[in-house]
N, C-alpha and C positions, 0 to 999 in steps of 0.2 A: 763922699769921695768924689773928687773931680775927675770924671772919666775922660773928659776932653784932654786934660793935661797928661793923664796916664797914657793915652793913645799916642800923643806927640812924642813921648819918651820911648815908645816901643821901637825896637831895632830889628832890621830885617834878618831873616835866617838865610844866610848865603850858601848853605850846604848844597842846594840844588845846582849851583854853579859848579861845584866839585863833581857832581854826577854828569853834568854836560861835558865837562872836561874829560871825564873818564871815557865817554863815548868818542870824543875827538882823538884821544890817544889811541884807543883801540882801533878805530877805523883807519886812521892814518898809517898805523903799523900794518894792518891787514891789507890795505891797498898795495903797499910795497911788496909784501910777501906773495899775494895772489897774482899780481901782474908779473912779477919776476918768474913765477912758476908757470905762466901761460905758455902753451906750446906755439912755436912759430907756425904761421898760417891758419891758426884757429880763430877765424874772424868772428864766429858766433860767441866764443868766450871773450874776445876783445870787446864785443858789443855789450855784453852783460856787465863787464867790469867798467867800461866807459860810462855806462848809465849810472853805476854805483858811485863812481868818482864825481859825476856831475851833481848827484844828490848830496854827497859829502860836501862838495864845494858850496852848494846852495846853503846848507845848514850852517857851515862855518862863516860864510860871508854875512848872512843875515844876523847871526849872533854877534859878530864883530861890529857891524854897522849900528846895531842897537847900543852897544857900549860906546862907540864913537859919538853918537848923537845924544845919548841920554846920560851916560855915566861920567865920562871924562869932564864935560863942561861943569856939571854940578860939583864934582869933587874939587876941580881946580878953583872954583869960587869959594870953597870952604876950608881947604887945607892951607897950611903955610909952609912949614919946613918939609912936609911930605910931598910937595908939588913935583919933586923930581921923580917920584914913583909914578905918578899919573903920566908925566911926559915920557917916561920910559915905556909905559904901556902903549902910548900912541905910536912911538917909534917902532916898537915890536910889531904892532898891527901892520904898519907899512911894509916891513920886511916879510911878514907872512903873506900879505897880498901879492908881493912880487914873486915869491916862490910858487904861490898858487897859479899865478899868471903863466909862469914858465911851464908848469906841469900841464896847464890847460892848452898851451900852444903846442906841446908835444903830443897831446892826446889824439888829434884827428889822424895823424900819419900812422900811428899804431892801430887805431880803431879800424881804419880802412884796409890795412894790409896784414896786420898781425905779424909784421916783419920783426926779426930778432933785433936788428939794429935800432929800429924805432921803439921797440919794447924797452931796450936797455937805456935809451935816452930818456924815456918817460920815467923809468924806475929811478934813474939818477936824480931827476928833478923832484920826484916824490921823497926820496931820501933826504935831500936838502930841505924840502918843505917840512918834513917831520922834525928834523933837528931844531929848526927855528921855532916851530910850533910848540914843541915840548918845553923848550927853554922858557917860552912866554907863559905857558900854562902853569909851570912850576912857580915862576916868579909872581904871577898874578895871585895864586892861592896863598903864597907866603907873605906877600907885601901889600897887595891891593885889597883883598877881601876884608882884612881887619879895618881898613880905612872906610870901606863901604858900610860896614856894620856900625861904625862910630859916627859917620857923618850923614847918612841917608835915612830917610823915613821908610817905613814898610811900603807905603804907596809908591814912592819914587823907585824903590828897588823892583817892585812888582811890575812897573812900567816896562822893564826889559822883556819880560815874558809876553806882555801885551803887544809890544812892538814886533816880536818874533812871529807871533800868531797872525798879526795883521798883515805882515809882509811876506808870508810864506803861502804858496798855493795850497788851498784847503785839502786837495787829495794827498799832499805830502805830509800833513800834520800827523797822521797816524803812524807813518813811517818814522818820523823823528821822535815820536813818543816811544816807539819800540827801541830806537837807539838809546834813549835815555834810560829805559827800564832794564835793558839787557843785563847789565852788570850790577844792578841795584840789589841790595839785600832785602829781606822780607820787610823790615821796618821802613826802609827808604821807599820801597815799592808801594807800601800801604799809604805813606804820607803823600806821595805823588798822586796816586789814583783817588784818594779821598778828597783831594783838593779840586778834582774835576767835577763839573756838573753831572748829574745822574745820566742824562742822555749821552754825554761824551764817554762815560765809563762803560755804558752798555755797548756803544759803538766800538770801543776798543776790544771788549771781550768777544763780540759777535763778528767783527770784521777786521779790525786792526791787528789783533794778535795772530790770527791764522795767516793773514796776508804777510805779516812780518816774518813769520816762521818759514813760509814758502820762499820769500825773497832771500832769506839768509841761507837756506838749503841750496838755492840755485847759485848764489854768488860765491859761497864758500864750498860748494859741491859736497855738502854733508849728506851722507847716505843714511836712510832710516833703517 
């Protein structure tokens, strides 16, 4: 058997992208709900949620930069009639970046004062952001992931994850693993964790999981 030839025909499993998107949908929705519910003048609460927004923005930005640099150019070089799909993804990324920038610009005013007017301006920006984001995620899963499975190798697809890890501050990686795992089912969780090196799995169980649980209780004000 020609194992080299067999490996070149292997196609990537893009389901992890669906899990990443699941986290983006959840966190973008919760940011709107939690900030809208924050009381006027509660600057401590504004500070917690502002920190959470910045981590959300970091994760989404790094995820999209990886696609911009590694995914779109490869696909454009290999597809023909479907090039409109890739170009549409690029345009959607630009719209998402614009809405994120508007939310980021509105954040400091609310964070420093926790004023009602500043809060409502931030919520409006986040509502707009989420609408554009969800439209993109739905479209990407429906139209783009099948192209990636057809035209990319496993190594090329895995480079997206390598890029994210290389460009994300190490202390944040366990947090983003928690975001990924939160809504995963048992099979998905097992697949994700089994792909990690043993030291990383141990670090997740010993440090990352309890840290993530404490963070979520604080941000969402979940009582034990």
